[in-house]
N, C-alpha and C positions, 0 to 999 in steps of 0.2 A: 187625103186632102181635107183641110178644115174649111168650113164655110164661114162666110162673114158673120160676125156677132156670136160665133160659137165659142164656148168657154170650156176650159179643162180645169177640173178641181182635183188637187192632190191632197189627200189627207194622210198624214204620217202619225201613227200612234206614238206618243211621247210619254212613257211611264217614268216615274221617278226611279232613279237608280243610285246605288252606292258607288262612290268613286274613292279609290284608295291611292295614297301617294306612293312614290317610289320608296322602297324600304331603306334606301341609302340616305334619305333625308332625315337626319336625327330629330329635328324639331317637330316633324309630323308623324313619326313612327307611332303606330297604335291609334291613329286617327282615321276618320272617314268623313267624306263630304257627300252632299246630295245634289244631283243634277237632274234637270228635266229638259231633255233635248239639249240645246246649247246654253240654257239658263242655269247658273250656279245659285243655290239657295244658301241662306245663312240663318242662324238663330240670333235674335236680338233680345237684349235684356228686358226691354219694355214689354215684351209679349209673354214672359215666363210667369208662372204662378207665383203668388206672394211668397217671398222668402227663398225662392230658388235662384241661385246665381249660376251664370254660365260656366264658371270654373268648378262647379260642383256636380256636373251632370256627365253621364256616360250614355252613349247610344247603343242600342241592341241591333247589330248588323245582321243577325240571323233572321230578322223580320224585315220584309221588304218595306222601304219607305213609302209613305202615302203622299199625295199632293198636299203640300203645306204643313206636314207634320211627320215626326218620327217618334218611335217609342224608345224609352230609355229608363234610367233611374237616377236618383239623386245619390251622390256619394256623401259620406260624412267624414269628418276628420279622423275618426277611428279606422276608416277604411284605408287611409293612406299609411304608408310605412309597413304594410304587410304584403310583400311581393309574392309570398307563397301561400296565398289563401287556398283553401280546399274548394272543390266544386260544390260541396254542401254549403259552405259559407256564401258562395256566389248565388246559389239557388235561393237563399233566404234573404236576399238583398231587400231592404225596405224602400219605401218611397218610390214606387213606379211613377213616372211622369210622362206626359205627352209633350214633346218639344215642338212648339209652333215654328215654322220656317217661312221665310219670305225671300223673294229674289234679292240677291246681293245688291243690285243697283238701287234698291228702294230703302236701304237701312238709313237710319238717322233722320228720316223725314218728319218724325214726330217729336223731335227734341233730342238732346244728348242721350246716348246710350252706348252700351258695350255690345260687341258683335263677335260671332265666331262662324267661320266657314268650315274649318277643320274641327270636328267634334271628337273628343276622346271616345274610343270604342271599348266596350266591356271586353276584357281579354278572354273571358270565358264564353262569350257569345259570338265570337268572330266566325264568319263563314269562310269556307275555302274560296279562293279567288284565283282567276287566271289572269296572267299579264299578257 
């Protein structure tokens, strides 16, 4: 029995986690999103380093996401159009970046910007996942 004025506090650890789409969704195949508990995070263009565009980044899903950021790298036009890159070429990728994230419901509060929830994942860094 509880006594009057007694309180119960429940603390649930909510670590950031990768979320992967159903592979049958063509538009999202090869992408990943980050969630913290029930909150979906997104990348907003206004938070990226100078010159880094959201359509030029890939995330490294082999590394656990952190609260508010994920690790990845910037792709270059020369990287596109080569679907059969070797692992050596992937290991030598230039321009590592930290991609800041914020809760999806907070984007565009600082002015017009682009945003992505589903971030392209580096095909050479994908972790095995269970559905």
